[in-house]
DRENROBA-378521 format. One line per 8 residues: number of its first residue (from 1); their letters; for each residue z, x, y of C-alpha. Coordinates in nm, 2 decimals, always signed. Example, Ala and Ser with C-alpha at 12.3 -4.5 7.8 and 13.67 -1.06 7.14 Angstrom:
<recs>
1 = AS = +0.78/+1.23/-0.45; +0.71/+1.37/-0.11;
</recs>
This chain:
<recs>
1 = XXXXXXXX = -1.34/-1.34/+2.31; -1.59/-1.05/+2.32; -1.93/-1.16/+2.44; -2.21/-1.13/+2.19; -2.55/-1.05/+2.33; -2.87/-1.04/+2.15; -3.21/-0.87/+2.19; -3.50/-1.05/+2.06;
9 = XXXXXXXX = -3.87/-0.97/+2.06; -4.10/-1.25/+1.94; -4.47/-1.30/+1.97; -4.42/-1.63/+2.14; -4.40/-1.75/+2.51; -4.04/-1.80/+2.65; -4.10/-2.19/+2.65; -4.10/-2.22/+2.27;
17 = XXXXXXXX = -3.74/-2.10/+2.24; -3.43/-2.26/+2.39; -3.17/-2.00/+2.29; -3.18/-1.67/+2.12; -2.83/-1.57/+2.10; -2.52/-1.69/+1.97; -2.15/-1.64/+1.96; -1.90/-1.82/+1.75;
25 = XXXXXXXX = -1.55/-1.96/+1.82; -1.29/-1.95/+1.55; -1.12/-2.27/+1.45; -0.80/-2.13/+1.58; -0.90/-2.25/+1.93; -1.08/-1.96/+2.05; -1.37/-2.07/+2.29; -1.67/-1.88/+2.39;
33 = XXXXXXXX = -1.95/-1.87/+2.66; -2.18/-1.59/+2.58; -2.46/-1.46/+2.77; -2.81/-1.50/+2.62; -3.00/-1.17/+2.70; -3.34/-1.23/+2.55; -3.65/-1.02/+2.57; -3.99/-1.15/+2.45;
41 = XXXXXXXX = -4.33/-0.99/+2.45; -4.67/-1.07/+2.30; -4.69/-0.74/+2.13; -4.40/-0.51/+2.21; -4.06/-0.50/+2.38; -4.20/-0.31/+2.67; -4.39/-0.61/+2.80; -4.11/-0.85/+2.82;
49 = XXXXXXXX = -3.94/-1.10/+3.04; -3.58/-1.19/+3.02; -3.35/-1.48/+3.06; -2.98/-1.49/+3.12; -2.71/-1.73/+3.15; -2.76/-1.97/+2.86; -2.43/-2.05/+2.74; -2.34/-2.17/+2.38;
57 = XXXXXXXX = -2.04/-2.38/+2.36; -1.82/-2.43/+2.05; -2.03/-2.52/+1.77; -1.82/-2.56/+1.47; -1.93/-2.92/+1.40; -2.28/-2.80/+1.34; -2.37/-2.87/+0.97; -2.53/-2.52/+0.97;
65 = XXXXXXXX = -2.19/-2.36/+1.07; -2.20/-2.03/+1.24; -2.57/-2.00/+1.25; -2.64/-2.07/+1.61; -2.59/-2.45/+1.60; -2.89/-2.57/+1.45; -2.89/-2.96/+1.43; -3.16/-3.02/+1.17;
73 = XXXXXXXX = -2.94/-3.03/+0.86; -2.98/-3.31/+0.62; -2.69/-3.52/+0.51; -2.69/-3.35/+0.16; -2.68/-3.00/+0.31; -2.40/-3.11/+0.55; -2.19/-3.24/+0.26; -2.26/-2.91/+0.07;
81 = XXXXXXXX = -2.14/-2.71/+0.37; -1.85/-2.93/+0.45; -1.74/-2.88/+0.09; -1.79/-2.50/+0.11; -1.57/-2.45/+0.42; -1.31/-2.72/+0.37; -0.95/-2.59/+0.38; -0.72/-2.69/+0.09;
89 = XXXXXXXX = -0.55/-3.02/+0.14; -0.22/-2.89/-0.02; -0.07/-2.55/-0.10; +0.06/-2.53/-0.45; +0.38/-2.34/-0.53; +0.36/-2.02/-0.73; +0.45/-2.05/-1.09; +0.63/-1.76/-1.26;
97 = XXXXXXXX = +0.38/-1.50/-1.34; +0.36/-1.37/-1.70; +0.13/-1.13/-1.87; -0.05/-1.42/-2.06; -0.02/-1.67/-1.77; -0.26/-1.96/-1.76; -0.33/-2.06/-1.42; -0.41/-2.42/-1.32;
105 = XXXXXXXX = -0.67/-2.51/-1.06; -0.54/-2.62/-0.71; -0.69/-2.95/-0.61; -0.88/-2.94/-0.27; -1.04/-3.21/-0.06; -1.31/-3.18/+0.19; -1.23/-3.24/+0.54; -1.45/-3.48/+0.72;
113 = XXXXXXXX = -1.68/-3.36/+1.00; -1.52/-3.61/+1.23; -1.20/-3.39/+1.23; -1.41/-3.09/+1.37; -1.47/-3.03/+1.74; -1.80/-3.15/+1.87; -2.04/-2.90/+2.03; -2.15/-2.94/+2.38;
121 = XXXXXXXX = -2.51/-2.87/+2.27; -2.71/-2.71/+1.99; -2.98/-2.46/+1.98; -3.31/-2.60/+1.89; -3.49/-2.44/+1.60; -3.86/-2.49/+1.50; -3.88/-2.52/+1.12; -3.62/-2.60/+0.83;
129 = XXXXXXXX = -3.62/-2.30/+0.60; -3.32/-2.14/+0.41; -3.32/-1.94/+0.11; -3.07/-1.80/-0.13; -2.99/-1.47/-0.29; -2.76/-1.27/-0.51; -2.61/-0.93/-0.50; -2.87/-0.77/-0.69;
137 = XXXXXXXX = -2.90/-0.39/-0.62; -2.65/-0.13/-0.52; -2.82/+0.19/-0.41; -2.52/+0.38/-0.29; -2.24/+0.50/-0.52; -1.91/+0.36/-0.36; -1.58/+0.36/-0.55; -1.57/+0.18/-0.90;
145 = XXXXXXXX = -1.24/+0.04/-0.77; -1.37/-0.29/-0.67; -1.36/-0.52/-0.96; -1.72/-0.50/-1.03; -1.87/-0.16/-1.07; -2.18/-0.08/-0.84; -2.50/-0.08/-1.04; -2.79/+0.17/-0.95;
153 = XXXXXXXX = -3.15/-0.01/-0.94; -3.02/-0.31/-1.13; -3.22/-0.59/-0.98; -3.09/-0.93/-1.10; -3.15/-1.18/-0.83; -3.30/-1.52/-0.95; -3.28/-1.46/-1.32; -3.12/-1.80/-1.37;
161 = XXXXXXXX = -3.39/-2.01/-1.21; -3.71/-2.13/-1.39; -3.93/-2.37/-1.23; -3.92/-2.42/-0.87; -4.04/-2.77/-0.84; -4.26/-2.69/-0.55; -3.96/-2.55/-0.35; -4.00/-2.21/-0.17;
169 = XXXXXXXX = -3.83/-1.91/-0.35; -3.64/-1.61/-0.24; -3.55/-1.26/-0.36; -3.27/-1.05/-0.20; -3.25/-0.67/-0.28; -2.91/-0.53/-0.17; -2.88/-0.14/-0.08; -2.53/-0.01/-0.03;
177 = XXXXXXXX = -2.16/-0.08/-0.05; -1.94/-0.38/-0.14; -1.94/-0.51/+0.22; -2.32/-0.53/+0.20; -2.30/-0.71/-0.13; -2.07/-0.97/+0.01; -2.30/-1.01/+0.31; -2.58/-1.07/+0.06;
185 = XXXXXXXX = -2.37/-1.35/-0.10; -2.35/-1.52/+0.24; -2.72/-1.47/+0.31; -2.80/-1.63/-0.03; -2.57/-1.92/+0.04; -2.75/-1.99/+0.36; -3.07/-1.99/+0.21; -2.99/-2.21/-0.08;
193 = XXXXXXXX = -2.83/-2.44/+0.16; -3.20/-2.48/+0.31; -3.32/-2.57/-0.05; -3.48/-2.23/-0.15; -3.44/-2.12/-0.51; -3.42/-1.78/-0.66; -3.74/-1.60/-0.77; -3.75/-1.39/-1.09;
201 = XXXXXXXX = -3.91/-1.11/-0.93; -3.97/-0.98/-0.59; -4.35/-1.03/-0.64; -4.30/-1.39/-0.71; -4.08/-1.47/-0.40; -4.19/-1.64/-0.08; -3.91/-1.50/+0.11; -3.80/-1.13/+0.06;
209 = XXXXXXXX = -3.48/-1.01/+0.22; -3.37/-0.64/+0.20; -3.01/-0.60/+0.30; -2.98/-0.23/+0.39; -2.75/+0.07/+0.41; -2.77/+0.37/+0.64; -2.48/+0.59/+0.51; -2.72/+0.85/+0.39;
217 = XXXXXXXX = -3.07/+0.96/+0.47; -3.17/+0.87/+0.12; -3.11/+0.50/+0.19; -3.34/+0.51/+0.48; -3.61/+0.66/+0.26; -3.57/+0.39/-0.01; -3.60/+0.10/+0.25; -3.92/+0.23/+0.41;
225 = XXXXXXXX = -4.06/+0.33/+0.09; -4.00/-0.03/-0.03; -4.16/-0.18/+0.28; -4.46/+0.04/+0.22; -4.50/-0.11/-0.13; -4.46/-0.46/+0.01; -4.74/-0.42/+0.27; -5.00/-0.49/-0.01;
233 = XXXXXXXX = -4.81/-0.79/-0.12; -4.81/-0.92/+0.24; -5.19/-0.85/+0.25; -5.25/-1.05/-0.06; -5.00/-1.33/+0.03; -4.97/-1.35/+0.41; -4.74/-1.66/+0.38; -4.47/-1.43/+0.22;
241 = XXXXXXXX = -4.19/-1.36/+0.46; -4.02/-1.01/+0.47; -3.66/-0.98/+0.64; -3.48/-0.66/+0.69; -3.11/-0.70/+0.74; -2.79/-0.50/+0.74; -2.68/-0.16/+0.86; -3.01/+0.02/+0.88;
249 = XXXXXXXX = -3.17/-0.29/+1.07; -2.86/-0.27/+1.31; -2.92/+0.12/+1.36; -3.31/+0.13/+1.38; -3.37/-0.23/+1.55; -3.72/-0.24/+1.69; -3.81/+0.08/+1.50; -3.82/-0.13/+1.18;
257 = XXXXXXXX = -4.12/-0.33/+1.29; -4.27/-0.02/+1.47; -4.28/+0.15/+1.13; -4.35/-0.17/+0.92; -4.54/-0.42/+1.14; -4.58/-0.66/+0.86; -4.20/-0.73/+0.86; -4.12/-1.08/+0.98;
265 = XXXXXXXX = -3.76/-1.07/+1.07; -3.51/-0.80/+1.16; -3.15/-0.89/+1.21; -2.83/-0.68/+1.19; -2.46/-0.67/+1.07; -2.34/-0.91/+1.35; -2.56/-1.20/+1.29; -2.58/-1.26/+0.91;
273 = XXXXXXXX = -2.52/-1.64/+0.98; -2.84/-1.64/+1.17; -3.06/-1.54/+0.86; -3.20/-1.87/+0.77; -3.27/-1.98/+1.13; -3.45/-1.66/+1.21; -3.68/-1.71/+0.89; -3.75/-2.05/+1.01;
281 = XXXXXXXX = -3.83/-1.94/+1.37; -4.06/-1.66/+1.24; -4.25/-1.89/+1.01; -4.36/-2.10/+1.31; -4.36/-1.85/+1.61; -4.41/-1.51/+1.47; -4.20/-1.20/+1.41; -3.85/-1.18/+1.55;
289 = XXXXXXXX = -3.61/-0.89/+1.59; -3.25/-1.00/+1.69; -2.96/-0.76/+1.70; -2.62/-0.84/+1.83; -2.45/-0.55/+2.01; -2.11/-0.69/+1.89; -1.94/-1.00/+1.74; -1.59/-1.08/+1.64;
297 = XXXXXXXX = -1.71/-1.34/+1.40; -1.67/-1.33/+1.03; -1.92/-1.50/+0.80; -1.62/-1.64/+0.58; -1.70/-2.01/+0.66; -2.06/-1.98/+0.54; -2.17/-2.10/+0.20; -2.17/-1.83/-0.08;
305 = XXXXXXXX = -2.39/-1.77/-0.37; -2.20/-1.55/-0.62; -2.34/-1.42/-0.94; -2.00/-1.34/-1.07; -1.81/-1.68/-1.06; -1.48/-1.53/-1.18; -1.45/-1.28/-0.91; -1.50/-1.27/-0.53;
313 = XXXXXXXX = -1.51/-1.05/-0.23; -1.29/-1.15/+0.07; -1.35/-0.98/+0.39; -1.03/-0.92/+0.59; -1.16/-0.71/+0.87; -1.49/-0.59/+1.03; -1.57/-0.27/+1.20; -1.38/+0.06/+1.22;
321 = XXXXXXXX = -1.18/+0.23/+1.50; -1.18/+0.57/+1.33; -1.41/+0.85/+1.46; -1.51/+1.05/+1.14; -1.77/+1.29/+1.24; -2.01/+1.22/+0.95; -1.99/+0.83/+0.96; -2.24/+0.59/+1.12;
329 = XXXXXXXX = -2.03/+0.28/+1.03; -1.85/+0.23/+1.35; -2.21/+0.24/+1.53; -2.33/-0.02/+1.30; -2.02/-0.24/+1.22; -1.85/-0.22/+1.55; -1.49/-0.21/+1.66; -1.22/-0.30/+1.41;
337 = XXXXXXXX = -1.13/-0.68/+1.41; -0.90/-0.85/+1.17; -0.92/-1.20/+1.04; -0.63/-1.44/+1.09; -0.39/-1.41/+0.81; -0.36/-1.78/+0.74; -0.74/-1.81/+0.73; -0.73/-1.54/+0.46;
345 = XXXXXXXX = -0.50/-1.72/+0.25; -0.68/-2.05/+0.28; -0.99/-1.87/+0.16; -0.81/-1.71/-0.15; -0.67/-2.05/-0.23; -1.00/-2.22/-0.22; -1.15/-1.94/-0.45; -0.85/-1.98/-0.70;
353 = XXXXXXXX = -0.91/-2.36/-0.71; -1.27/-2.29/-0.79; -1.18/-2.08/-1.08; -1.19/-1.73/-0.94; -0.91/-1.52/-1.09; -0.99/-1.17/-0.93; -1.03/-1.11/-0.56; -1.13/-0.77/-0.38;
361 = XXXXXXXX = -1.02/-0.75/-0.02; -1.27/-0.58/+0.18; -1.25/-0.37/+0.50; -1.37/-0.04/+0.64; -1.00/+0.06/+0.67; -0.80/-0.21/+0.49; -0.47/-0.02/+0.56; -0.49/-0.08/+0.93;
369 = XXXXXXXX = -0.56/-0.45/+0.87; -0.36/-0.66/+1.12; -0.27/-0.39/+1.38; -0.50/-0.54/+1.63; -0.35/-0.90/+1.57; +0.02/-0.79/+1.59; -0.07/-0.57/+1.91; -0.23/-0.86/+2.07;
377 = XXXXXXXX = +0.04/-1.10/+1.99; +0.30/-0.85/+2.14; +0.11/-0.82/+2.46; +0.04/-1.18/+2.52; +0.37/-1.27/+2.36; +0.20/-1.54/+2.17; +0.50/-1.61/+1.95; +0.66/-1.80/+2.24;
385 = XXXXXXXX = +0.34/-1.92/+2.40; +0.17/-2.25/+2.35; +0.09/-2.19/+1.97; +0.45/-2.12/+1.91; +0.60/-1.95/+1.60; +0.35/-2.15/+1.40; +0.04/-1.99/+1.58; +0.19/-1.65/+1.51;
393 = XXXXXXXX = +0.23/-1.73/+1.15; -0.13/-1.83/+1.13; -0.25/-1.53/+1.30; -0.01/-1.26/+1.14; +0.17/-1.42/+0.85; +0.51/-1.57/+0.79; +0.68/-1.23/+0.73; +0.58/-1.09/+1.07;
401 = XXXXXXXX = +0.63/-1.41/+1.25; +0.99/-1.45/+1.11; +1.09/-1.10/+1.13; +1.07/-0.80/+1.37; +0.76/-0.87/+1.57; +0.65/-0.51/+1.60; +0.29/-0.39/+1.65; +0.21/-0.28/+1.31;
409 = XXXXXXXX = -0.05/-0.32/+1.03; -0.02/-0.61/+0.81; -0.19/-0.50/+0.48; +0.13/-0.48/+0.28; +0.22/-0.84/+0.38; -0.13/-0.94/+0.29; -0.12/-0.79/-0.07; +0.20/-0.96/-0.14;
417 = XXXXXXXX = +0.07/-1.31/-0.01; -0.26/-1.29/-0.18; -0.09/-1.18/-0.51; +0.14/-1.48/-0.49; -0.16/-1.74/-0.48; -0.16/-1.94/-0.81; -0.46/-1.87/-1.02; -0.52/-1.51/-0.89;
425 = XXXXXXXX = -0.46/-1.27/-1.16; -0.59/-0.95/-1.01; -0.61/-0.83/-0.66; -0.81/-0.52/-0.58; -0.89/-0.36/-0.23; -1.13/-0.12/-0.06; -1.12/+0.10/+0.13; -0.80/+0.26/+0.25;
433 = XXXXXXXX = -0.76/+0.56/+0.47; -0.53/+0.83/+0.36; -0.38/+0.87/+0.71; -0.28/+0.49/+0.72; -0.14/+0.48/+0.36; +0.21/+0.35/+0.46; +0.52/+0.31/+0.24; +0.51/-0.07/+0.27;
441 = XXXXXXXX = +0.17/-0.08/+0.13; +0.26/+0.14/-0.17; +0.56/-0.08/-0.23; +0.35/-0.39/-0.23; +0.12/-0.25/-0.48; +0.40/-0.14/-0.70; +0.61/-0.48/-0.67; +0.33/-0.75/-0.67;
449 = XXXXXXXX = +0.23/-0.80/-1.04; -0.12/-0.92/-0.95; -0.23/-0.61/-0.76; -0.40/-0.38/-0.99; -0.28/-0.02/-1.07; -0.58/+0.14/-0.91; -0.60/+0.33/-0.58; -0.93/+0.45/-0.43;
457 = XXXXXXXX = -0.83/+0.71/-0.17; -1.11/+0.89/-0.02; -1.05/+1.27/+0.02; -1.38/+1.40/+0.16; -1.27/+1.76/+0.16; -0.97/+1.95/+0.04; -1.01/+2.22/+0.31; -0.80/+2.18/+0.63;
465 = XXXXXXXX = -1.06/+2.33/+0.84; -1.33/+2.09/+0.72; -1.09/+1.79/+0.76; -1.02/+1.89/+1.11; -1.39/+1.92/+1.18; -1.45/+1.57/+1.02; -1.17/+1.42/+1.24; -0.99/+1.27/+0.92;
473 = XXXXXXXX = -0.65/+1.28/+1.07; -0.47/+1.45/+0.78; -0.43/+1.78/+0.59; -0.49/+1.85/+0.23; -0.10/+1.88/+0.18; -0.05/+1.56/+0.35; -0.31/+1.40/+0.13; -0.14/+1.52/-0.19;
481 = XXXXXXXX = +0.19/+1.41/-0.06; +0.06/+1.05/-0.01; -0.08/+1.06/-0.36; +0.22/+1.18/-0.53; +0.40/+0.90/-0.33; +0.19/+0.63/-0.48; +0.19/+0.76/-0.82; +0.57/+0.79/-0.83;
489 = XXXXXXXX = +0.60/+0.42/-0.72; +0.32/+0.26/-0.92; +0.35/+0.31/-1.28; +0.02/+0.41/-1.46; -0.18/+0.43/-1.15; -0.54/+0.53/-1.18; -0.69/+0.71/-0.87; -1.04/+0.74/-0.75;
497 = XXXXXXXX = -1.20/+0.91/-0.44; -1.50/+1.02/-0.24; -1.59/+1.39/-0.16; -1.86/+1.54/+0.06; -2.01/+1.86/-0.03; -2.17/+2.08/+0.22; -2.04/+1.95/+0.54; -2.16/+2.15/+0.84;
505 = XXXXXXXX = -1.96/+2.49/+0.84; -1.82/+2.45/+0.50; -1.77/+2.80/+0.35; -1.72/+2.91/-0.01; -1.34/+2.93/+0.06; -1.34/+2.59/+0.20; -1.52/+2.45/-0.10; -1.29/+2.65/-0.34;
513 = XXXXXXXX = -0.99/+2.45/-0.16; -1.18/+2.13/-0.24; -1.21/+2.23/-0.61; -0.82/+2.31/-0.63; -0.73/+2.00/-0.47; -0.96/+1.80/-0.70; -0.81/+1.96/-1.00; -0.45/+1.91/-0.89;
521 = XXXXXXXX = -0.52/+1.54/-0.80; -0.65/+1.47/-1.14; -0.88/+1.20/-1.01; -0.98/+0.93/-1.27; -1.32/+0.90/-1.10; -1.49/+1.04/-0.78; -1.81/+0.96/-0.59; -1.95/+1.29/-0.47;
529 = XXXXXXXX = -2.22/+1.33/-0.21; -2.40/+1.62/-0.06; -2.38/+1.60/+0.31; -2.65/+1.38/+0.48; -2.68/+1.41/+0.87; -2.70/+1.07/+1.03; -2.85/+1.05/+1.37; -2.59/+0.93/+1.62;
537 = XXXXXXXX = -2.30/+1.10/+1.45; -2.12/+1.40/+1.57; -2.19/+1.60/+1.26; -2.57/+1.54/+1.29; -2.55/+1.77/+1.60; -2.40/+2.06/+1.42; -2.75/+2.17/+1.32; -2.66/+2.55/+1.35;
545 = XXXXXXXX = -2.38/+2.49/+1.09; -2.57/+2.32/+0.83; -2.51/+2.44/+0.48; -2.83/+2.56/+0.27; -2.95/+2.28/+0.05; -2.94/+2.50/-0.26; -2.58/+2.61/-0.18; -2.49/+2.25/-0.15;
553 = XXXXXXXX = -2.65/+2.16/-0.48; -2.49/+2.43/-0.67; -2.15/+2.33/-0.53; -2.20/+1.98/-0.63; -2.25/+2.08/-0.99; -1.93/+2.28/-0.98; -1.73/+1.98/-0.84; -1.88/+1.74/-1.10;
561 = XXXXXXXX = -1.76/+1.96/-1.37; -1.40/+1.94/-1.24; -1.42/+1.57/-1.17; -1.57/+1.48/-1.52; -1.31/+1.69/-1.69; -1.02/+1.50/-1.53; -1.21/+1.17/-1.58; -1.25/+1.25/-1.95;
569 = XXXXXXXX = -0.89/+1.35/-2.00; -0.77/+1.03/-1.82; -0.98/+0.82/-2.04; -0.86/+1.01/-2.37; -0.53/+0.95/-2.26; -0.58/+0.56/-2.32; -0.67/+0.60/-2.69; -0.44/+0.41/-2.90;
577 = XXXXXXXX = -0.32/+0.18/-2.62; -0.37/-0.18/-2.59; -0.53/-0.28/-2.27; -0.57/-0.62/-2.08; -0.94/-0.65/-2.02; -1.12/-0.89/-1.79; -1.46/-0.97/-1.96; -1.75/-0.90/-1.74;
585 = XXXXXXXX = -2.03/-0.99/-1.99; -2.26/-0.83/-2.25; -2.31/-0.45/-2.23; -2.61/-0.36/-2.04; -2.71/-0.11/-2.32; -2.61/-0.33/-2.62; -2.61/-0.71/-2.57; -2.41/-0.75/-2.89;
593 = XXXXXXXX = -2.14/-0.56/-2.74; -1.90/-0.69/-2.47; -1.80/-0.50/-2.14; -1.49/-0.55/-1.94; -1.23/-0.37/-1.70; -0.89/-0.28/-1.74; -0.63/-0.33/-1.46; -0.70/+0.04/-1.38;
601 = XXXXXXXX = -1.06/-0.05/-1.36; -1.17/+0.16/-1.65; -1.49/+0.02/-1.82; -1.42/-0.09/-2.18; -1.69/-0.18/-2.45; -1.59/-0.38/-2.74; -1.70/-0.61/-3.01; -1.61/-0.97/-3.06;
609 = XXXXXXXX = -1.70/-1.20/-3.35; -1.70/-1.50/-3.11; -1.87/-1.53/-2.78; -1.63/-1.49/-2.48; -1.73/-1.61/-2.15; -1.73/-1.40/-1.85; -1.41/-1.41/-1.68; -1.21/-1.43/-2.00;
617 = XXXXXXXX = -0.90/-1.22/-2.02; -0.85/-1.04/-2.36; -0.65/-0.77/-2.53; -0.82/-0.48/-2.66; -0.71/-0.17/-2.86; -0.88/+0.14/-2.73; -1.01/+0.34/-3.02; -1.24/+0.60/-2.84;
625 = XXXXXXXX = -1.30/+0.76/-2.50; -1.59/+0.91/-2.32; -1.62/+1.05/-1.98; -1.72/+0.73/-1.81; -1.60/+0.45/-2.05; -1.36/+0.33/-2.33; -1.45/+0.18/-2.66; -1.22/-0.06/-2.84;
633 = XXXXXXXX = -1.14/-0.36/-3.07; -1.07/-0.70/-2.97; -0.71/-0.80/-3.05; -0.67/-1.15/-2.90; -0.77/-1.37/-2.60; -0.50/-1.39/-2.35; -0.66/-1.67/-2.13; -1.00/-1.83/-2.11;
641 = XXXXXXXX = -1.23/-1.82/-1.81; -1.14/-2.11/-1.56; -1.44/-2.10/-1.34; -1.71/-2.38/-1.37; -2.04/-2.25/-1.51; -2.33/-2.25/-1.27; -2.63/-2.46/-1.41; -2.97/-2.41/-1.25;
649 = XXXX = -3.14/-2.72/-1.15; -3.50/-2.73/-1.05; -3.65/-3.03/-0.86; -3.96/-3.17/-1.01;
</recs>
């Protein structure tokens, strides 16, 4: 296992802490002995001392799972966490799938803590404080393809909680992509497991967590602007804790507190599980910055606080091995690591048993999921090793273990397996990479009824010259060929994309090629961005080739015209059709109108004489179309929502 090292700076003497880094072991028998590399200083990292050699042994029995081995959990919290991570007791067989299938819940049982390995030691922490959150704000327009559309400046955390009953409260604001939203759910679950409740507004919260993005410069500006606003709140209420998490924290590290000294905690993308512990430590010992250089651990076993109880994100991989010239993701998310196949299926089965009917598989490049796993198995010949075929099946799936054990991606196998789980009606995924869109994945989309007829396929540019400069690994012609192959195999496929305007060196001819390809591709939606140089990327060094901002802005408007035309035509083609719609709740603009999504992920607004719960499946006749949504009339309810309603409870 890769060693995970942490850098910490805290205004406390070394004696007050016993361990400041952690590394986790998977339940599939991996072990770890990480090196603790800690720097502490009274005022700054420069005046620091270091310690090394502290080893954290397997810690999976700790009630605070994957958070550094904190041993202060109460029996109630332990039971909550045990239930949250317990694997299913049984696996149910897949019933025949029909258009109006009513799925039954799969019973699960909690495993006892006695069945878990015992840690050799735990890491002492000084104060019990955890909080909860919700994915409440998306600042970066990533594809609409992910079951729930990103919302811009839509803060919703804590709206269901009234009185706190004397308990501390939290508020989480999420900037960025679906991966960040999922991380936010995990942070929220950890905080709620520590008995915090959600605050109605940021100003009312005792703990404020900003889960950040660094894809574009605008995201940096929003974060530091928000921190500037919070400075006055901190002055008025010094007991308020402010934490900065996510990709920008991973990138800027100690720079965050240099620019905003009133921040209490800074942690990155590799130690989400440490959120509550770091807040507890900072509450007693002062500000803490902890950044792990790398970790192959997933936050999958952490408790989750989901706002949408009918839909869930499932992280299938972390990191990225591609080298796109414009992208900062590999620097902040690390190398590409895939989760074990069997672990993913267990998680989806638990979600289905809990009433979730739609899952979105998340990864930086989902098409390459499993390539690292099968390569490792081939090299180590694990299929005939101590784990035997069963171990290979757990890590790479039954189809690979019982077939030709070649080093290949497993995403097609995973789509089929997840789509076969009882209770899962819709499977979505993001984001694939065009160069890795294989025939077996296209076939899995076409042949698996639960996999939705929607493909988000990032183009970035229609110019071969620009694509080469970006290191995208495909040409414009190859992109179109992959797209046509998908459309030929998958009936009624909707396609969305990402496009960057004004990449360094982009000429008018290059941009014209992008316009031509966008028109030919007939995208149903596109997320378009003006190039934003990110320090640490190759493209950021191409200063002498930067495109004039005025030129980029003019090109962006021309591109939007092309994209909106194809989007409108695509929506108009749905008028008169009957669509299966998953209800997402009242419309944001009209509370008397319901909103939902079709299998192609088109937004539909429609009226209903009766109240329909979020998560209900209904048939809707499309009567009108606009560029970004459809309008329709309810025909019938196909299946009611199955998830349990979350009822807020405040202690008194």
